[in-house]
C-alpha positions as CSV (number, residue, x, y, z in Angstrom):
1,M,-24.8,46.8,-37.3
2,A,-26.7,45.1,-34.2
3,G,-24.6,43.8,-31.5
4,T,-21.7,46.4,-32.5
5,D,-19.5,47.6,-29.7
6,P,-19.5,51.4,-30.0
7,E,-15.7,51.3,-28.3
8,N,-14.1,49.3,-31.2
9,E,-15.7,51.2,-34.2
10,P,-12.4,53.9,-33.9
11,A,-10.5,50.9,-33.9
12,R,-12.2,49.9,-37.4
13,R,-12.1,53.2,-39.1
14,S,-8.2,53.4,-37.4
15,L,-7.5,50.7,-39.7
16,G,-9.4,51.5,-42.8
17,L,-10.8,48.2,-43.1
18,A,-14.3,48.8,-40.9
19,G,-16.1,48.1,-44.4
20,L,-14.7,44.8,-43.9
21,V,-16.8,43.5,-41.4
22,P,-20.1,42.1,-42.5
23,H,-22.8,43.7,-41.1
24,G,-24.6,40.2,-40.6
25,A,-23.7,38.3,-37.6
26,M,-22.0,34.7,-39.2
27,E,-23.0,31.6,-36.8
28,G,-20.1,30.8,-34.3
29,V,-18.2,33.6,-35.4
30,D,-18.3,37.2,-33.4
31,E,-17.3,40.7,-34.1
32,S,-13.8,40.4,-32.1
33,T,-12.7,37.6,-34.4
34,W,-13.3,39.6,-37.5
35,L,-11.2,42.2,-35.5
36,D,-8.2,40.0,-34.9
37,V,-8.6,38.9,-38.5
38,I,-8.3,42.6,-39.9
39,H,-5.6,43.3,-37.3
40,K,-3.2,40.8,-38.5
41,M,-4.1,41.9,-42.5
42,D,-3.2,45.6,-41.3
43,E,0.2,43.8,-39.9
44,V,1.3,42.0,-42.9
45,Y,0.4,45.0,-44.9
46,S,2.8,47.0,-42.9
47,Q,5.4,44.4,-43.0
48,L,4.7,44.3,-47.3
49,V,5.4,47.8,-47.3
50,H,8.7,48.5,-44.9
51,D,10.1,45.0,-47.2
52,E,9.7,46.9,-50.3
53,I,11.6,50.1,-48.9
54,Q,14.2,47.6,-47.6
55,L,14.3,45.9,-51.1
56,E,14.5,49.4,-52.5
57,Q,17.8,50.5,-49.8
58,K,19.2,47.2,-50.8
59,N,19.3,47.8,-54.7
60,N,20.6,51.5,-54.0
61,E,23.5,49.7,-52.5
62,L,23.8,47.0,-54.8
63,E,24.1,49.7,-57.0
64,Q,26.5,51.4,-55.3
65,S,28.5,48.6,-54.9
66,Q,28.7,47.3,-58.6
67,Q,29.5,51.4,-59.5
68,F,32.0,50.8,-56.8
69,I,33.8,47.9,-58.5
70,F,33.6,49.1,-61.8
71,S,35.3,52.4,-61.0
72,V,37.9,50.5,-59.4
73,L,38.2,47.9,-62.4
74,S,38.2,50.9,-64.7
75,A,40.9,52.8,-62.8
76,M,43.4,49.5,-62.2
77,S,46.8,50.5,-64.6
78,D,47.4,46.3,-64.0
79,V,45.1,44.0,-66.5
80,L,42.2,42.1,-64.9
81,L,41.0,38.6,-66.5
82,V,38.3,36.7,-64.4
83,C,38.1,33.1,-66.5
84,D,35.8,30.0,-65.0
85,E,37.1,26.6,-64.8
86,H,37.0,25.7,-68.1
87,G,38.6,29.0,-69.2
88,R,35.7,30.9,-70.5
89,I,36.2,34.9,-69.8
90,E,33.7,36.2,-67.5
91,E,35.2,39.6,-66.3
92,T,37.7,42.3,-67.6
93,N,38.7,45.6,-66.9
94,A,39.3,48.5,-68.8
95,A,43.3,48.0,-69.4
96,L,42.9,44.6,-70.4
97,C,40.7,45.4,-72.9
98,E,42.7,48.5,-74.3
99,L,45.3,46.0,-74.4
100,V,44.1,43.3,-76.7
101,G,42.0,46.0,-78.7
102,R,38.7,44.5,-78.0
103,S,35.7,45.6,-75.5
104,D,34.4,43.9,-72.7
105,A,31.2,42.5,-74.5
106,E,33.5,40.9,-77.3
107,L,35.3,39.0,-74.5
108,R,32.6,37.9,-72.6
109,G,32.0,34.0,-72.6
110,T,34.8,33.8,-75.2
111,S,37.8,31.2,-74.4
112,F,40.8,32.4,-72.8
113,Y,43.0,30.8,-74.8
114,D,41.9,32.9,-77.5
115,L,44.1,35.6,-76.4
116,L,47.2,33.8,-76.2
117,A,49.5,35.0,-78.9
118,D,51.8,31.4,-78.7
119,E,51.5,27.6,-77.8
120,P,53.9,28.2,-75.2
121,S,52.0,30.6,-73.5
122,A,48.6,28.4,-73.7
123,E,50.4,25.4,-72.4
124,R,51.2,27.8,-69.3
125,A,47.9,29.0,-68.9
126,R,46.7,25.0,-69.1
127,A,49.0,24.0,-66.5
128,V,47.5,26.7,-64.0
129,L,44.0,26.2,-64.9
130,S,44.1,22.6,-64.6
131,R,46.1,22.3,-61.0
132,S,44.1,20.6,-58.8
133,K,45.5,22.2,-55.7
134,P,46.8,25.4,-56.6
135,A,48.3,28.1,-54.0
136,R,45.9,29.9,-52.1
137,G,48.5,33.1,-52.7
138,G,48.6,32.2,-56.4
139,E,51.3,31.7,-58.7
140,A,53.2,34.0,-60.9
141,T,53.8,33.4,-64.9
142,E,54.4,35.3,-68.0
143,L,52.0,34.9,-70.9
144,N,52.2,36.6,-74.6
145,L,48.7,38.0,-75.2
146,T,47.7,39.0,-79.0
147,G,47.8,42.8,-79.0
148,P,45.0,44.9,-81.4
149,H,47.4,44.7,-84.5
150,H,48.5,41.1,-83.9
151,Q,51.5,41.8,-82.1
152,S,52.7,39.5,-79.2
153,V,52.5,41.5,-76.2
154,S,54.2,39.9,-73.0
155,V,52.5,39.9,-69.8
156,D,53.6,39.0,-66.1
157,A,50.7,37.7,-64.5
158,N,49.7,36.5,-61.4
159,C,47.2,33.7,-61.3
160,T,44.6,33.1,-58.4
161,P,42.4,30.5,-57.7
162,R,38.7,31.6,-57.2
163,V,36.8,29.8,-54.9
164,G,33.4,29.2,-54.6
165,V,31.0,28.6,-51.0
166,N,31.8,25.2,-50.8
167,G,35.4,25.9,-51.0
168,R,35.6,24.4,-54.6
169,R,37.1,25.7,-57.3
170,V,35.4,27.7,-60.0
171,G,38.0,29.5,-61.8
172,T,41.0,31.7,-62.0
173,V,41.9,35.4,-61.2
174,F,44.4,36.8,-63.6
175,V,46.4,40.2,-62.9
176,G,49.3,41.2,-65.0
177,R,51.4,43.5,-65.9
178,P,52.8,44.1,-69.5
179,T,56.4,43.7,-69.2
180,A,57.9,46.2,-72.0
181,E,57.3,48.5,-69.2
182,I,59.5,46.9,-66.7
183,K,61.9,46.1,-68.3
184,R,62.6,49.5,-70.1
185,A,62.4,50.8,-66.4
186,Y,64.8,48.1,-65.2
187,H,67.1,49.2,-67.9
188,E,66.9,52.7,-67.5
189,L,67.6,51.7,-63.9
190,R,70.6,49.7,-64.9
191,A,71.9,52.5,-67.3
192,A,72.1,54.9,-64.2
193,H,73.6,52.3,-61.9
194,E,76.5,51.8,-64.3
195,S,76.5,55.9,-64.8
196,L,76.8,56.3,-61.2
197,K,79.7,53.3,-60.7
198,L,81.9,54.7,-63.8
199,A,81.1,58.6,-62.2
200,Q,82.3,57.3,-58.9
201,Q,85.3,55.8,-60.4
202,Q,86.4,58.8,-62.0
203,L,86.0,61.0,-58.8
204,L,88.5,58.2,-57.1
205,H,90.7,58.4,-60.0
206,S,90.8,62.0,-60.0
207,E,91.6,62.5,-56.4
208,K,94.4,60.3,-56.7
209,M,96.2,62.1,-59.7
210,A,95.4,65.5,-57.3
211,S,97.0,63.5,-54.4
212,L,99.9,62.4,-56.9
213,G,99.9,65.9,-58.5
214,R,101.1,67.1,-55.0
215,L,104.2,65.1,-54.6
216,V,105.4,65.5,-58.5
217,A,108.0,68.3,-57.1
218,G,109.0,65.8,-54.4
219,V,109.3,62.9,-57.4
220,A,111.4,64.6,-59.5
221,H,114.2,65.5,-56.8
222,E,113.3,61.6,-55.8
223,L,114.2,60.3,-59.2
224,N,117.4,62.6,-60.3
225,N,119.9,61.4,-58.0
226,P,119.4,57.5,-59.1
227,I,119.1,58.5,-63.2
228,S,122.6,61.2,-62.2
229,F,124.1,58.4,-60.9
230,V,123.3,55.8,-63.6
231,L,123.8,58.4,-66.6
232,G,127.3,58.7,-65.0
233,N,128.3,55.4,-65.0
234,V,126.9,54.7,-68.3
235,H,129.4,57.7,-69.8
236,A,132.3,56.1,-67.5
237,L,131.4,52.5,-68.9
238,A,131.3,53.7,-72.5
239,R,135.2,55.1,-72.7
240,Y,136.2,52.0,-70.6
241,S,134.7,50.2,-73.5
242,E,136.7,52.6,-76.1
243,R,139.5,51.4,-74.5
244,L,138.9,47.8,-74.3
245,R,138.3,47.8,-78.0
246,Q,141.6,49.6,-78.8
247,Y,143.4,47.3,-76.7
248,L,141.7,44.0,-77.9
249,A,142.4,45.4,-81.4
250,A,145.8,45.6,-80.9
251,V,145.8,41.8,-79.4
252,H,143.9,40.3,-82.8
253,A,146.6,42.4,-85.1
254,G,149.2,40.1,-83.3
255,Q,151.2,42.7,-81.7
256,D,154.3,41.6,-79.5
257,A,154.0,41.9,-75.7
258,E,156.3,45.0,-75.4
259,A,154.0,46.9,-77.4
260,L,151.1,45.3,-75.7
261,Q,152.0,46.2,-72.0
262,A,153.2,49.9,-73.3
263,L,149.3,50.1,-74.8
264,R,148.1,48.0,-71.4
265,T,149.5,51.2,-69.3
266,T,148.7,53.7,-71.8
267,L,145.0,52.5,-72.1
268,R,144.8,52.2,-68.0
269,I,143.7,48.8,-68.8
270,E,143.9,47.1,-65.4
271,H,142.5,50.6,-63.7
272,V,139.5,50.1,-66.3
273,L,139.0,46.2,-64.9
274,G,139.1,47.1,-61.5
275,D,136.4,50.0,-61.2
276,L,133.9,47.8,-64.3
277,P,132.4,45.8,-61.0
278,S,131.6,48.9,-59.1
279,L,130.3,50.6,-61.6
280,I,128.0,47.7,-62.9
281,E,127.0,47.7,-59.7
282,G,126.2,51.1,-58.7
283,T,124.4,51.3,-62.3
284,L,121.9,48.4,-61.0
285,E,121.3,50.3,-58.0
286,G,120.7,53.2,-59.1
287,A,118.4,51.3,-61.8
288,Q,116.6,49.6,-59.3
289,R,116.1,52.4,-57.2
290,T,114.7,53.8,-60.3
291,A,112.4,51.0,-60.9
292,D,111.4,51.1,-57.0
293,I,110.2,54.8,-57.1
294,V,108.3,54.2,-60.4
295,G,106.6,50.9,-59.7
296,G,105.5,52.8,-56.2
297,L,104.1,55.5,-58.2
298,K,102.0,52.8,-60.3
299,R,100.6,51.1,-57.7
300,F,99.3,54.1,-56.2
301,S,97.7,55.9,-59.3
302,A,96.6,52.7,-60.6
303,M,93.0,52.0,-61.0
304,D,93.5,49.1,-58.0
305,P,91.1,45.9,-58.7
306,E,88.9,44.4,-56.3
307,A,90.9,41.7,-55.4
308,R,92.3,41.7,-51.8
309,T,95.8,40.5,-51.1
310,P,97.8,40.6,-47.3
311,V,99.1,43.8,-46.9
312,D,100.9,44.5,-43.7
313,L,100.1,48.2,-42.8
314,N,103.7,49.1,-41.3
315,E,105.0,49.5,-45.0
316,V,101.6,51.2,-46.3
317,I,102.4,53.4,-43.7
318,E,106.2,53.8,-44.0
319,R,105.2,54.8,-47.9
320,A,102.5,57.4,-47.3
321,I,104.9,58.8,-44.6
322,H,107.9,58.8,-47.4
323,W,105.4,60.2,-50.5
324,V,103.7,62.9,-48.2
325,R,107.6,64.1,-47.0
326,K,108.7,64.8,-50.3
327,G,105.4,66.3,-51.4
328,T,105.5,68.7,-48.9
329,G,107.5,72.1,-49.3
330,A,107.9,73.7,-45.4
331,G,108.1,69.6,-44.2
332,F,106.8,68.2,-41.0
333,E,107.7,66.1,-37.6
334,M,106.6,63.0,-37.7
335,H,106.4,60.7,-34.5
336,W,105.9,57.1,-35.4
337,Q,107.7,53.9,-35.0
338,S,107.2,50.6,-36.6
339,G,105.9,48.0,-34.6
340,P,105.2,44.1,-35.0
341,P,103.5,43.5,-38.4
342,C,99.5,44.1,-38.8
343,V,98.4,42.3,-41.8
344,V,95.1,43.1,-42.7
345,N,93.2,41.8,-46.1
346,G,93.0,45.0,-48.7
347,S,94.7,46.4,-51.6
348,A,97.5,48.4,-50.8
349,G,97.2,51.4,-53.1
350,Q,93.9,52.4,-51.6
351,L,94.8,51.9,-48.3
352,Q,98.3,54.0,-48.8
353,Q,96.1,56.2,-50.5
354,V,94.3,56.8,-47.0
355,L,97.0,57.5,-45.2
356,M,98.5,59.8,-47.4
357,N,95.3,62.2,-47.2
358,L,95.2,61.8,-43.5
359,L,98.9,63.0,-43.0
360,Q,98.2,65.3,-45.8
361,N,95.1,66.6,-44.4
362,G,96.5,66.6,-41.0
363,T,99.7,68.9,-42.0
364,D,97.7,71.6,-43.8
365,A,95.8,71.7,-40.9
366,A,99.0,72.1,-38.2
367,S,100.8,74.4,-41.4
368,G,97.9,76.6,-41.3
369,A,97.7,77.1,-37.9
370,H,100.4,80.9,-36.8
371,G,102.6,79.4,-39.6
372,K,103.9,77.1,-36.6
373,Q,105.4,73.7,-37.5
374,A,102.9,71.0,-38.4
375,K,103.8,68.0,-35.8
376,L,102.0,64.6,-36.3
377,R,101.8,61.5,-33.8
378,L,100.8,58.5,-35.7
379,T,100.6,54.7,-33.4
380,V,99.4,51.5,-34.1
381,E,97.6,49.3,-31.9
382,R,96.5,45.9,-32.4
383,D,94.2,43.0,-30.4
384,H,93.4,39.1,-31.4
385,T,91.1,40.9,-34.3
386,R,91.3,44.3,-35.2
387,V,94.4,47.1,-35.5
388,R,93.9,50.8,-34.9
389,V,95.7,53.4,-36.6
390,R,95.8,57.0,-34.5
391,L,96.5,60.0,-36.2
392,R,97.4,63.6,-34.3
393,D,98.1,66.3,-35.2
394,N,99.5,69.9,-33.8
395,G,96.6,72.0,-35.8
396,P,93.7,73.8,-34.3
397,G,91.2,70.8,-34.2
398,I,88.0,70.5,-35.6
399,L,84.6,72.9,-34.9
400,P,82.1,71.1,-33.6
401,E,79.5,72.1,-36.7
402,H,81.8,70.7,-38.9
403,L,82.4,67.2,-37.3
404,S,79.1,65.7,-38.8
405,R,80.1,67.2,-42.0
406,L,83.6,66.1,-42.2
407,F,83.5,62.7,-44.6
408,D,80.6,64.4,-46.8
409,P,81.4,64.6,-50.2
410,F,82.9,67.8,-51.3
411,F,83.0,69.6,-48.3
412,T,86.2,71.7,-47.1
413,T,87.5,74.2,-45.4
414,K,90.2,74.8,-47.1
415,P,90.3,78.2,-49.4
416,V,89.1,77.8,-52.9
417,G,91.4,75.8,-55.5
418,K,93.2,74.2,-52.3
419,G,91.3,71.5,-51.7
420,T,88.2,69.3,-53.9
421,G,86.5,68.2,-50.6
422,L,86.8,64.9,-51.8
423,G,90.1,63.3,-49.9
424,L,88.1,62.2,-46.8
425,S,84.9,61.0,-48.3
426,I,86.6,58.8,-50.3
427,S,88.8,57.6,-47.8
428,Y,85.8,56.9,-45.8
429,G,84.4,54.9,-48.2
430,I,87.7,52.8,-48.9
431,V,87.7,52.0,-45.3
432,E,84.1,51.0,-45.4
433,Q,84.7,48.6,-47.9
434,H,87.5,47.0,-46.2
435,G,85.6,46.2,-43.5
436,G,86.6,49.0,-41.3
437,R,85.8,52.2,-39.7
438,L,86.8,56.0,-40.0
439,T,86.3,58.5,-37.2
440,A,87.3,61.9,-36.3
441,S,87.4,64.1,-33.2
442,N,89.2,66.4,-31.0
443,H,92.2,65.3,-28.5
444,P,91.8,66.7,-25.2
445,E,95.4,68.1,-25.7
446,G,94.2,69.8,-28.8
447,G,94.6,69.4,-32.6
448,A,92.8,67.1,-34.6
449,E,92.8,63.0,-34.2
450,F,91.3,60.7,-36.9
451,L,91.1,57.0,-36.3
452,L,91.4,54.4,-38.7
453,E,90.1,50.7,-37.6
454,L,90.6,47.8,-39.5
455,P,90.1,44.0,-39.0
456,L,93.4,41.9,-39.1
457,A,93.7,38.9,-41.8
458,P,93.2,35.8,-40.7
459,G,95.9,33.4,-39.1
């Protein structure tokens, strides 16, 4: 071509568009202008190829995203339903399709209200969909859906608004779970909780009975004295009543005064009349003593109610020492002196059980140490808000590795058959229920020391 620059020929060949350059010169257009046009066309073509590659990449990413969303929806155990602002179904998941027995294709485009089993559910759904300013966090409601066999399936649903790019509500997302499974799990949990409560009460009662069993020998001796006294008095009263009956029969028969006086002397009526008041008083005293003993045992062995009443710890401590002393064959030396009233709100029977457990453990620990006599020292301190009861024994103390496990259920250092391992554990729980604290340590001068802290009753 005339006027063609040999240096530009390689560029034209590299572009593959050299044939587009006209062989004849056009008026007013030189060859460099055509070369610029060819360069621009080549750039546009390269950009088209690049855009096509990017479009294919975007399509692949979009397909992967859609596959990911589909796998997530399929894996959801909760039911999912998305509808537009008019209640037409736009999206579902496999859990919902399985729950209602219909496929996703059958559900798309249909009305959400067709899935509801009753009118109250439809009214609740309409109230959610018609709300102009719904909460962004959604609201919970219970809906009954129609199952595959036309049965009603209760679903606990959370309804969340779906908002478009302009901030306007374009639909609602329902995410729910069938409540039958939740209710069944709740009932199973409740039944297990009740079983645990019953087992705890039985353990508590069993431990009380075990403590009570250790006192049987002492109680028998304690009851024997007043009962024997009452029986002796009753036999004397029976003899006296027979004498009085004979004397009254003679009086009613109209015998003369001399005969009555002789009979009165023979039957010793004056002695009977003088002895009756003391016999009656002694009988009442013995019966009252027996009633007190039985009442104390009933208070200790009975299942205490949860109600709390004002209790003076000094009286509880005295009863606990009395019963442990009666039930301990070897006996022990007790150093304690009652002080000012220390009133707490609680159950007298439960607090007595705690103190009896502590006293019995201290006695067992000290008595088992080289056969020496057990010595217990109990002190009571109080301030404006709390009362502290310290119980120390003269035993060998508590091993360091046992201190952290001392209040664990079924942990015991006693030989097999000598302890259940529940006494201290139950005592710890009782003290906690009373708003107090029970701790154990080794005293610097030897022996174990238990510290019982309880809040004082107001006023």
